N, C-alpha and C positions, 0 to 999 in steps of 0.2 A: 503494498500498499505504501502511496505519496505521505512525505511526511508535510503532515499540516501544522508543525510548530511553528507559532510568530517568531520570525528573525528579528535579533534584540534590537533593539533602537536606540541610539545615542552612544555607542560605544565607539571607539577607537576604528574597528572593520566599518560601522556604518557611515563613517564621516569620512572614509575614501570613498565609499561606494555605498548610498542611499539605495538605490535603486530597485534590487534586488527585494530589500523591505517592502519599500512602496510598492511594488507590483504584490507583493502578498498580501496589503493591507487594501489594495484595490480589489483585491477577490474576494477577501475572505471578511474584512471590518473596515469598510470603507471609509466610515464617521467612525473613529476609534477614540475611546477616552483612556489617557495614559496619565503616566505621570513622568513631566520632564526634570532635566537635571536641576533645576532650579527646586524641586519639590512641589512646584505649581501642577495642578492636574487643568488637563486642557481635551477640547476636541482636536482631535486631526481629520481634515478632511482630504479626500485622495484624488475620488474621482473628477474629472473635467466637468462633465455637467453641474456635479454638485458644488465643485470650486466656483463656477459660473454665478452659479445661485446661491452662496453665502457671500462673494466678493459685491454683488448689489444690493443685498439686503438690507435696507433701514432699518431693519430688527434688529441687527447685527452694529451695537455701537463702536466708536474707537475710544471712547474716553474710559480711561482705566478705572474711574472711579467706581464703574458700574460693574466690576468685579464682586462675585459674590462674598468673597474674604475680604483679607486685608493686605494682599501680597504686593496691592500696588504701593501701599504705602512705605513697605520696606525695600521698593525696587526692583522687587523681583518678576516685574512684569514691565516692559517698556525699554526705553534705552538706560543703560548701567550709567548712574551719574546725573540725570536730566532734573531726579527730582531737587535732588540736594541743590543743586545749582540754579534752582528757579527758574528753567526751561520748559517747562512743560506745555505749555500753550503756543503747539505747532500742531501741524496739519496731519502727522498721524495721531493725534489723542483729541481731536476733536472733530466734531459732527457739526452737518448744518446746521441751523444758519450761519453760526461762527466759521465754518470752515468754508463755506460757501466765499465769504465776506475777504478772508485772509486768501483764498487761494484766486480770486480773481484779481488780486494786488500784486500776486508774486508770478503770475502766467505771462504776463506782460514783458518779462523778462526772457520767456521762453517760446516766444511766436517765430515761426518760420524764417522771418525779416531778420530777427536778432540773432536766432540759431546763424541761420547764413553769414549776417556780418561778425559773427564771433571765428567763422573760420580759419582766415587767415594766422590768427592766433595759437588756434588748436594745431596748425601747420609748425607754425615756427618750435613750440615747447615740443613735438614729437620730433621734429628733427635735431631740435639740439638736446634730446635726450638721445636718441640716436647713434650721433656725432661722437659723444661722450664714450662709447664703447665699442666703436664699430672696427676701432684699428686694434681693439684687442685681440678680437677672436673667440672671445667670451663673455658672458654676465649672466645677470640673473635676474630676469625679466619680469619679476613681481616688485622688489627694491628697487632697479635701477631703470624701470621704466611704467609698467603699470599702474605703481603705485604716485610716483610723483608728477605723472601726467595730469588726470582729473585733479590733484590738489593744488597744481598752480593755477587751471582752467578756472575753477570755482571760485578761487580767492579773486583771480581778474574779476570776474562776473559778480561779485558780490563786493567789490572794490578796496582788497586788501593790499596795501601797498607793498611793492615787492620788496623792500625791504623788511618786513614783516611775516611774508611767506614761510621762508624758513622755518618759525614758531608754529605756525601751522601743521606745517608738516611733522613737526615732532611730536604736536600735541594728537594729530590725528593717528600717527602712528600706536601710539599708547594707546588709543582708545580702541583700536581694532588688534590690539596685540602684536602688532606687527615686531616689535623686540621684546627682550626680556623686561617687560615692566614690573616694575618693584610691586608690592602687593598694596592695593587702593591707589595704583598708576592712573587706574581709569576716571577712576572719580576728580583726584586731580587734576587731570587732565581738560576735562569738561571742566570744573571751576575756573582754570586758567584761561579756558576760550572764552566761558562769559563774561570774566573780568574784563577781559580784553575789548570783546564784541562792546560791552557796555560804554568803554573807553573811546573805540571808534566811531559809535554812534554819535556821541557828545563830539567830538572832533569833525566829524562831516557834516553836523547842522551848520557849522562856521563857513563851510566848504564845500557843497554839493557839487556831486557832479553826474555823469552817465550811469553809474554802475547801479544796482541794485539794492542796495541798502540805502542809498541818496534817494532811491525812487521810492522805498517804503517811509521815509522821514518824507518826503513830499506829499505822500500819500497821507499822512498820518497830520501834517501841518493843513492839509485842504479839507479837513472834517473827517476824516475816513475811520477817526477813533481806533487807529492803531498806536498801543501803549508802547514804552521803551521795552516792555517785559517780551510783549508778543513779536517785534521787531528783531528784538536778542533774540529770541525762542526760532522764528522764521528762519535767519542766516544760521543759528545752528544745524535745523535739521537739512537746508539746502546743501551745507558743507557736509556733514555726517552720511546722510542719504544719497548726497548728490557723488560722492567720491569712493565710497567705497561700492557701490554698485558697479561703478565703471573699472576699478580695479578689478574686480571679479569677471566681469566681461572681457573684458581684455587678457586676465589671466588663464579662466578656464577656457577662452575663443582658442589662444594659442595652444595650449596643452591639447584640446581637440584635434588641432588642424597637425601638429606636431604626431600624434599619435594615430590618424587617418590621413598616412602617406598618398595615397590615391584622391582622396578628394580634396587635399592640399595642392596636390600637382595641378587638378582642373581648376584650380582657384588661380595658383599662379600664372598658369597659361593663359587663364583672362585677363588677368593683370597684363601679362606681358604684351597683348595685344591693344592694350589700352581701354579695355573694356570695364563697364562697373557695374552692369545688371545682376553679376554673378557675385560681387562682393556684398550688394546688399541686401540679396538674398542669404547668403553665407551667413551676415551678422544676425539674421531673426532664426535660421535654424541654429544658430550657435547659442542662440537666447532659447529655444527650447528645451536642444539636446542637454544644455546643462549649464543652466541661467546661473546667472548672479545670486540672485535670491530666492533662495531655497523655501524658504516659509515665509506668507504673506504677514504682516505686522498684525498685533493682536485685535483683536475681536471681540464685543461681549454682550451675551444676548440680554434685550432688554426686556421681552416677553418671550411666553413658552412660543418656539418653534420648531418643525420638523426639515432637517436637511438628510436627504439621501435615506428615508425612512427611519432616521432617528430623531429620538424627540430630546430637545436641551431646553433644559430649563433657564429660567431668568437668571444673570449671573454669570452664567457657565461663559468662560471663556472656550474662544474659536481661532483654530490655527488652520488657514488654508494652505493647503501643502500644494505650492505652483510648481514645485519638481514631480511632485508624481501626478498631476494632473495633466501636464505637458508632456507625458510619456504614456498617455490611457489610450488603449491599444482601441477603445470603441470610437475614439475621434481622430486621431492620426493614424496612418497605415504606416507598417513596421516601426512602430516610435523608438525602437533603440537604436535605430541606424541612423548615421549621421548621413543626411544628403542634404549637401548644400544647394542643390537647386531645388526643392522641396516647393511646391507651389502653393499647394492647401495647408499653409500653415497660420492659425488664428489662435498662435501662442498667447498665452496671458504673464509670461514674464514680466510685463510693466504693471500687472494687475488690471483694473477694470472698473467700470461705473465711477462714482466722484473723487474716487481715492488713486486713481490711476496715475502712473508714475507722473510730475510733472517736468520733471526733466529728462524724458525718454529722448526728446530730439535730441537733445547734447550728447546724451549716452552714444546715441547710434553714430551721429557725428563723430564723435572721437573712438569711438570701435571702428567704426570705415578707416578714416585714416591711419590708425596706430596699427593695425593688423595689416592693413594694405601697404603701410609704407617699409614696415616689418620684412617684408615677404619682397617686395620689390627691391631694396638695400640690400639686403642679406638673404638671397636667393637660396643659398643652401644651408641653412640653419636647420639646426636639429637637438633633439632633445639630449642633454649632457647628464642624463640618470635613469636608473631605472625606475618607471613609473610605480614600481611597489614600495621606494625608497621614499617617494614625495610625501610630504604632510599636508594636510589640511587644517586647514585654523577651526577651533573649535566655537562654538555658538548656535544659537536657536535658526537666527532668520537670514543672516549669508552663509554664500559656502564660496570659498574661495582657497586656494593654494598659497601657503607659507611662503615656500618659493619656487622659482620654475628655471632651472639652471640652462641654458642654452651656449653651444658651440658652433664655430661658422667661422668660415676663411678670411681671415683678416681684410678688411676693405681702407685703403689709403685715403687723406682726403676727406673731407668735411662737405654737408650739403650746401656749405655757404648761406645757411639762414641762423640768424645771429636773434636770440632772444631777450 
């Protein structure tokens, strides 16, 4: 008889490859009550149709205060350190109408026109980072490329002065455990970032620019009722969510290409011909296949509801497993197959509904240019480690590698672009 035992969740083996466990849950317990590593109990939603329902259901609140227990008060739900730093009032923690008001202010920074205007800066940062290791013949694509690229891009978008951006890089690294941060380092990094953002908002009031923080200040001054705490929290969440998503999109995407040589060769040939269509569909497929956000951020039932035939009580936490839903065979043909030319690909890697990722256009731009330039400038790039030796960062929401060592034939000369 087949083994019907549930595979373990949240173990090191699960972190390396959660997809077999998610397949088991889809088949046997598609809406599954489990105890998370933090000790909080929650429902995991793993089927595509159920995931879409949950993501769009207004009865599932984003406000941690809706939790039936007291876990939100101790910081065991949400982003570590945000409560102690007074950074709770942001898009991931509020519902309409407050969510609608704040999102309308921030969305102006992510219109197609604004994102297109930001493309030259993304190109400059990308080329400078590749220049720094191209002549060496080896690199860690996480620390030297995927991590700094979105940090500098988001800092520019927010209006963080160049001389302060390395501090942001250090704080961000501690927040996502990029280094061996000391105990309590995440909370300290969040508090330092909060203090800096408050000071930067005061500075910018005297010298407004064309950046996002200046735009938030202008909106507040014109009667939009945006408090300083809201402005700081908005800047914080755009940095936190905006950069880590892109780090993982580039890192996971390059890892998938390096371990699927036939698909990588098709993409490289397309780039050599000067085509862009396959690169665009490739990024969508990489988002679906091994996306940067494994589990959507917390939701809490405000009234009794049913998801996937399962009764959910008021106050229960509900976590939509995007990684599982995007490999559901009831929606995607050959879901465990990486197919860069996949046409029918309505993935939910960026979420759905009113909480759809507001920075998705910028993340797509950064990923397309970053992956495209790596393959164009370093055409013989290969993985410099056994995949079994790579380590994935622990955590509930995001999915990403700690390191991605690569090697290639050293390339003399630089791109000629200065950042």
